[in-house]
C-alpha positions in Angstrom: 37.1 33.2 32.4 35.3 35.8 30.3 31.8 36.5 31.5 29.2 37.0 28.7 26.1 38.9 29.7 22.7 37.7 28.5 21.9 41.2 27.3 25.0 41.3 25.1 24.1 38.0 23.5 20.5 39.1 22.9 21.7 42.5 21.5 24.2 40.9 19.2 21.7 38.3 18.0 19.2 41.0 17.3 21.7 43.0 15.2 22.7 39.9 13.2 19.0 39.0 12.5 18.3 42.6 11.4 21.3 42.6 9.1 20.2 39.2 7.7 16.7 40.6 7.1 18.1 43.6 5.2 20.4 41.5 3.1 18.1 38.4 2.8 17.0 39.2 -0.7 20.5 39.8 -1.9 21.7 36.6 -0.2 19.2 34.5 -2.1 19.9 36.3 -5.3 23.6 35.4 -5.0 22.9 31.7 -4.7 23.7 29.8 -7.9 20.9 28.3 -10.0 21.9 24.8 -9.1 21.3 25.5 -5.4 17.9 27.1 -6.1 16.8 24.3 -8.3 17.8 21.8 -5.6 15.7 23.8 -3.1 12.7 23.8 -5.5 12.9 20.0 -5.9 11.7 19.6 -2.4 8.5 21.6 -3.1 5.2 20.1 -4.5 5.4 20.9 -8.2 2.4 23.2 -8.0 4.2 25.3 -5.5 7.4 25.2 -7.5 5.6 26.5 -10.5 4.4 29.5 -8.5 7.9 30.7 -8.0 7.8 32.0 -11.6 6.3 35.1 -10.0 9.6 35.7 -8.2 12.2 37.6 -10.3 15.2 35.6 -9.2 13.6 32.2 -9.8 12.0 33.0 -13.1 11.7 29.6 -14.9 14.1 27.6 -12.7 11.2 25.3 -11.8 11.4 23.9 -15.4 14.8 22.3 -14.4 13.8 20.5 -11.3 14.7 16.8 -11.3 11.6 15.4 -9.5 8.1 15.6 -10.8 5.4 14.7 -8.3 1.8 14.9 -9.5 -0.7 13.9 -6.8 -4.3 14.9 -7.4 -5.1 14.6 -3.7 -2.8 17.6 -3.2 -4.1 19.9 -5.9 -7.6 18.9 -6.7 -10.6 17.1 -5.2 -11.4 14.9 -8.2 -13.7 12.7 -6.1 -16.4 14.6 -4.3 -17.9 13.7 -0.9 -20.5 11.4 -2.5 -17.8 9.4 -4.3 -18.5 10.8 -7.8 -16.1 12.4 -10.2 -15.7 16.2 -10.1 -15.3 16.6 -13.8 -14.1 20.2 -13.5 -11.3 19.3 -11.1 -10.3 16.3 -13.2 -10.0 18.5 -16.3 -8.0 21.0 -14.3 -5.6 18.4 -13.1 -5.1 16.9 -16.6 -4.4 20.4 -18.0 -2.0 21.2 -15.2 0.1 18.1 -15.8 0.1 18.6 -19.6 1.2 22.2 -19.2 3.9 21.4 -16.7 5.4 18.6 -18.9 5.3 20.9 -22.0 7.2 23.6 -20.1 9.7 21.3 -18.3 13.1 21.7 -19.9 15.5 19.4 -18.0 16.8 16.8 -20.3 16.8 14.1 -17.6 14.6 13.6 -14.5 15.3 11.6 -11.4 11.8 10.8 -10.2 8.4 10.8 -11.8 5.4 10.2 -9.5 1.7 10.2 -10.5 -1.1 9.5 -8.1 -4.6 9.7 -9.5 -7.8 8.1 -8.1 -9.8 5.9 -10.4 -13.3 4.9 -9.2 -14.3 3.5 -12.6 -14.7 -0.1 -13.8 -16.7 -1.9 -16.5 -19.9 -1.7 -14.4 -19.8 2.1 -13.9 -22.2 3.0 -16.7 -24.5 0.0 -15.8 -24.7 1.3 -12.2 -25.6 4.8 -13.5 -28.3 3.3 -15.8 -29.9 1.6 -12.8 -30.2 5.0 -11.1 -32.5 6.0 -14.0 -33.1 9.3 -15.7 -31.8 10.6 -19.0 -29.7 13.3 -17.3 -28.0 10.7 -15.1 -27.3 8.4 -18.1 -26.0 11.3 -20.1 -23.7 12.4 -17.3 -22.4 8.8 -16.8 -21.5 8.5 -20.4 -19.7 11.8 -20.4 -17.7 11.0 -17.2 -16.8 7.5 -18.5 -15.6 9.0 -21.8 -13.5 11.6 -20.0 -12.0 8.9 -17.8 -11.0 6.9 -20.8 -9.4 10.0 -22.3 -7.4 10.5 -19.1 -6.1 6.9 -19.5 -4.8 7.9 -22.9 -3.2 11.0 -21.4 -1.5 8.9 -18.7 0.3 6.9 -21.5 1.6 10.2 -22.8 2.9 11.2 -19.4 4.6 7.9 -18.8 6.2 8.1 -22.2 7.5 11.6 -21.3 9.2 10.2 -18.2 10.8 7.3 -20.0 12.1 9.6 -22.7 13.6 11.8 -20.0 15.5 8.8 -18.7 13.7 8.7 -15.4 15.3 6.7 -12.6 12.4 6.3 -10.1 8.9 5.7 -11.5 5.9 5.7 -9.0 2.4 5.2 -10.4 -0.6 4.9 -8.1 -4.1 4.6 -9.5 -5.9 3.1 -6.5 -9.3 4.6 -6.0 -11.7 1.9 -5.3 -13.6 -0.8 -6.9 -13.3 -3.6 -9.3 -12.4 -7.3 -8.9 -9.2 -9.1 -9.8 -9.7 -9.3 -13.5 -7.3 -7.3 -15.6 -10.1 -5.5 -17.5 -11.1 -3.7 -14.3 -7.7 -2.0 -13.9 -8.1 1.7 -14.9 -4.7 1.8 -16.7 -2.8 -0.9 -18.4 0.9 0.1 -18.5 2.6 0.4 -21.9 5.1 -2.4 -22.7 8.1 0.0 -23.0 7.9 0.6 -19.2 9.2 -3.0 -18.7 11.9 -2.8 -21.3 14.0 -0.1 -19.8 17.7 -0.2 -18.8 17.7 3.0 -16.8 15.0 2.6 -14.1 16.5 1.8 -10.7 13.2 1.9 -8.7 9.6 1.3 -9.6 6.4 1.4 -7.6 3.1 0.4 -9.1 -0.4 0.4 -7.5 -3.6 -0.8 -9.2 -2.2 -1.1 -12.7 -2.7 -3.6 -15.4 0.3 -5.7 -16.6 0.2 -7.8 -19.8 1.7 -11.2 -19.1 2.7 -11.7 -22.7 5.3 -8.9 -22.6 9.0 -9.4 -22.7 10.4 -7.9 -19.5 13.9 -6.6 -19.1 15.0 -3.9 -16.7 18.8 -4.3 -16.3 19.3 -1.5 -13.7 16.2 -2.0 -11.5 17.1 -2.5 -7.9 13.8 -1.9 -6.1 10.3 -3.1 -7.2 7.0 -2.6 -5.3 3.7 -3.9 -6.7 0.4 -3.3 -4.9 -3.0 -4.6 -6.0 -1.6 -5.9 -9.2 -2.9 -9.0 -11.0 0.2 -11.1 -10.9 -0.1 -14.7 -12.2 2.9 -17.0 -11.5 4.2 -16.7 -15.1 4.1 -12.9 -15.0 6.1 -12.6 -11.8 8.6 -15.2 -13.1 9.1 -13.2 -16.3 9.5 -10.0 -14.3 12.1 -11.4 -11.9 14.0 -13.1 -14.7 14.2 -9.8 -16.5 15.6 -7.9 -13.4 19.0 -9.3 -12.8 20.1 -6.5 -10.4 16.9 -6.5 -8.3 17.6 -6.3 -4.6 14.3 -5.3 -2.9 10.9 -6.8 -3.8 7.6 -5.8 -2.2 4.3 -7.5 -3.1 1.2 -6.1 -1.4 -2.2 -7.9 -1.9 -1.4 -9.0 -5.4 -3.9 -11.2 -7.2 -3.5 -14.8 -8.6 -0.1 -15.3 -7.1 0.5 -18.8 -5.7 4.2 -19.5 -6.3 7.2 -17.2 -5.8 10.5 -18.8 -6.8 13.8 -17.1 -7.6 17.4 -17.9 -7.1 19.0 -14.5 -8.0 22.0 -13.8 -5.8 21.2 -10.1 -5.7 17.6 -10.2 -4.4 18.1 -9.9 -0.7 14.9 -8.3 0.7 11.3 -9.5 0.3 8.2 -8.0 1.8 4.9 -9.9 1.3 1.4 -8.8 2.3 -0.6 -11.9 1.5 -4.4 -11.5 1.7 -5.2 -15.1 0.6 -7.7 -14.3 -2.1 -9.9 -17.3 -2.7 -8.0 -19.0 0.2 -5.0 -19.6 -2.0 -1.7 -20.8 -0.5 1.4 -18.9 -1.4 4.6 -20.9 -1.8 7.9 -19.1 -1.4 11.3 -20.5 -2.5 14.1 -17.9 -2.3 17.3 -19.5 -1.0 19.4 -16.4 -1.2 17.1 -14.0 0.7 18.6 -12.2 3.7 15.5 -10.3 4.9 11.9 -11.6 4.8 8.7 -9.9 6.1 5.3 -11.6 5.8 2.1 -9.8 6.9 -1.6 -10.4 7.0 -2.7 -14.0 6.2 0.7 -15.5 7.2 -0.9 -18.9 7.9 -1.6 -19.1 4.1 2.1 -18.8 3.3 4.3 -21.9 2.9 8.1 -21.5 3.0 10.0 -24.0 0.8 13.5 -22.7 1.1 14.6 -19.5 2.9 17.8 -21.0 4.4 19.8 -17.7 4.1 17.3 -15.4 5.9 18.9 -13.6 8.9 16.2 -11.1 9.6 12.5 -12.2 9.5 9.2 -10.6 10.5 5.8 -12.1 10.9 2.6 -10.2 11.4 -0.9 -11.7 11.6 -3.9 -9.8 10.2 -6.9 -9.1 12.4 -8.4 -12.5 11.2 -7.3 -14.6 14.2 -8.7 -17.6 16.0 -7.5 -19.1 19.2 -7.5 -22.7 18.2 -4.2 -24.6 18.5 -4.9 -27.0 15.7 -5.3 -24.2 13.2 -1.7 -23.0 13.5 0.2 -25.8 11.9 1.2 -23.5 9.0 2.4 -20.9 11.4 4.4 -23.5 13.2 6.0 -24.6 9.9 6.9 -20.9 9.2 8.7 -20.6 12.6 10.6 -23.9 12.0 11.8 -22.7 8.6 12.9 -19.4 10.3 14.4 -20.8 13.4 18.0 -20.3 12.0 17.5 -16.5 11.4 19.3 -14.2 13.7 16.6 -11.6 14.1 12.8 -12.3 14.4 10.1 -9.7 14.7 6.6 -10.8 15.7 3.2 -9.1 16.4 0.9 -9.5 19.4 -1.1 -12.3 17.8 2.1 -14.4 17.3 2.9 -14.0 20.9 -0.6 -15.3 21.8 0.0 -18.3 19.6 3.0 -19.2 21.7 0.8 -18.7 24.8 -1.9 -21.0 23.5 0.6 -23.7 22.5 2.1 -23.5 26.0 -1.3 -23.8 27.7 -2.2 -26.7 25.4 1.2 -28.4 26.1 2.2 -28.2 22.5 6.1 -28.2 22.4 8.1 -25.9 20.1 11.7 -26.8 19.0 14.6 -24.6 20.0 15.6 -21.7 17.7 18.9 -19.8 17.1 17.3 -16.3 17.3 19.8 -13.8 18.7 17.5 -10.8 18.7 13.7 -10.9 19.1 11.5 -7.9 18.5 7.9 -8.0 19.9 5.2 -5.5 19.0 2.7 -6.7 21.5 0.0 -5.9 24.0 0.6 -7.0 27.6 -1.7 -9.3 29.6 -1.1 -12.5 31.6 -1.5 -14.4 28.3 1.1 -12.3 26.6 3.5 -12.8 29.5 2.9 -16.6 29.0 3.8 -16.2 25.3 6.9 -14.1 26.1 8.0 -16.8 28.6 7.5 -19.5 26.0 9.6 -17.5 23.5 12.4 -17.0 25.9 12.5 -20.7 26.6 12.5 -21.5 22.9 15.5 -19.1 22.2 18.4 -20.3 24.4 20.9 -18.1 22.5 18.9 -14.9 22.7 21.1 -11.8 23.3 18.8 -8.9 22.7 15.1 -8.5 23.5 13.1 -5.5 22.2 9.5 -5.0 23.2 7.2 -2.3 21.7 4.1 -2.3 24.0 0.9 -1.6 22.1 -2.3 -0.1 23.5 -4.8 -2.6 24.9 -4.3 -6.1 26.2 -5.5 -5.5 29.8 -8.3 -8.1 29.2 -9.2 -10.6 26.5 -12.5 -12.2 25.5 -12.8 -15.4 27.5 -14.7 -17.1 24.7 -11.9 -16.2 22.2 -9.0 -17.3 24.4 -10.6 -20.7 25.2 -11.1 -22.7 28.4 -7.5 -22.7 29.5 -6.9 -22.0 33.2 -3.9 -19.8 33.8 -2.5 -18.0 36.9 -0.3 -15.5 35.2 1.7 -14.4 38.2 2.6 -17.8 39.6 3.3 -19.2 36.1 5.7 -16.4 35.3 7.6 -17.1 38.5 8.1 -20.7 37.6 10.0 -19.9 34.4 13.4 -18.9 35.8 14.9 -22.4 35.7 13.7 -23.2 32.1 14.8 -20.0 30.3 18.4 -20.9 29.4 19.0 -17.6 27.6 18.8 -15.8 30.9 21.8 -17.8 32.3 24.5 -16.8 29.8 23.3 -14.8 26.8 20.6 -12.1 27.3 22.5 -8.9 27.6 20.2 -6.1 26.4 16.5 -5.4 27.0 14.7 -2.4 25.5 11.0 -1.6 26.3 9.1 1.1 24.5 5.7 2.5 25.5 6.1 1.4 29.1 3.6 2.2 31.8 3.7 0.8 35.4 0.8 -1.6 35.1 1.1 -5.0 36.9 2.0 -7.1 33.8 4.7 -4.7 32.8 6.1 -4.5 36.3 6.1 -8.3 36.5 8.0 -8.6 33.2 10.8 -6.1 34.3 11.1 -7.7 37.8 11.4 -11.2 36.3 14.1 -10.1 33.8 16.1 -8.2 36.5 15.8 -11.1 38.9 16.8 -13.9 36.5 19.0 -12.5 33.7 22.5 -13.3 34.9 24.3 -11.8 31.9 22.2 -8.7 31.6 24.2 -5.6 30.9 21.4 -3.0 30.5 17.7 -2.6 30.4 16.3 0.5 28.7 12.7 1.7 29.5 11.0 4.3 27.4 7.6 5.8 28.3 7.5 8.5 25.5 5.6 8.0 22.3 7.4 6.2 19.6 6.7 5.3 16.0 6.1 1.7 16.7 3.3 2.1 19.3 2.0 5.6 18.4 1.1 6.1 22.1 2.2 8.4 24.9 2.5 7.3 28.5 3.0 10.3 30.8 4.1 9.7 34.4 3.0 12.0 37.2 5.7 13.0 39.7 4.2 10.6 42.4 4.0 7.7 39.9 7.6 8.3 38.7 8.9 8.3 42.3 7.0 5.2 43.2 8.1 3.4 40.1 11.7 4.4 40.6 11.6 3.0 44.2 10.2 -0.3 43.0 12.7 -0.5 40.2 15.6 0.0 42.5 14.3 -2.5 45.0 14.0 -5.3 42.5 16.6 -7.9 43.1 19.2 -8.2 40.3 20.9 -11.4 39.1 23.5 -9.4 37.3 25.8 -7.1 39.3 26.7 -5.1 36.2 23.1 -4.5 35.0 22.4 -0.8 34.3 18.8 0.6 34.2 18.2 3.5 31.9 14.8 5.2 32.2 13.4 7.9 29.9 
């Protein structure tokens, strides 16, 4: 076997790096224009424009396929007091205009515009209330300039449409205004919604005229956020998008019914804020994936019989009163045939409250349950109830969130619960543990009593368990980091190995 000395490797690497440095300029110069343009497409457009100062790049930026204009990146249009910085606003408008004039590519792939608007119909009235001729004069000047920007935006959007843009992303969310259409800073031109080339569109805080004729024959993904969306408008949009596959609706106004039967629309994400306490009815028989967030108890599912992957997430508006969860119960009953169900910590607590109040829940066909939850004795009760209601469960994934060591006694109610003894009584009633549960994954783990009880219970009772994976490192779901000391790790490992196991084939993976 040849022995390679560390010094030789270091010396050889140093020579190669030196040679690369000497030839670096030539290597870049030899790259074809198409490769350089591809590299530039990953830069913010303001940085891509600056490459005009480099001899090799020259005007290559004018051929990049993606145009991303975000005022938060290049200019502070809104100052610290929440007022417009007119100078920065003017600079941003001029920058966009000049960039579009100089851009030479005949087609573009993506056009994104993000511009804050803190203006509504009451802006000038508010300024008048502050008093003073100078303030009033400034208010009129700013409002006039903002209206001029709205006209410029129409020109920019028209540019993108003429260049056969595939992805259109428009975000004008800056602040105030109620749900009336007149308060939206920018009403989109009708030709945006009569386009056969767009494949993806994201709109935030824009006005849409309900009287328009909508047809976007190639659109596959649509995201609407803070949009006034009466039932007739969303019906027209969906009927005019025959190829739509993914639909996201985030806090849209005036929406009470969502009905579609398109065989292509498979994924629906709803953030329902229940403006004016309005119930949202959903009838989508061909959906495969459904996610409902925020005021999920104000959502009524009519027909979602094809859903295989569902997610439910309560907002922070949560009360521990069993009688108030009838709508949530109906949601679960409609989704009990799905294969995968994801739930938040509040959903787990609802199961705990139902259990403590002796409110039964029918059996489900969930194969994979994902829980993003805190851990307390009440959460353990909720998890036990879930296990018992899912006799065919094969995979259990738990993302442990920060908190949950104690709960407000007044919030949780007057129920009396001995968490440890109750957990130990569940082994004979969780049928999934007998034949089906094979994989358990726990993220954000720390060796607190509730977490240790959970692992011990699963190891002791899951007869078919094949592996349990425990992660302590920070992950995207929990955004937390649990670091074991050497002594804690040793003690935890000993406890883990000493736990009795119902499955002889169970493997424990710890990271």
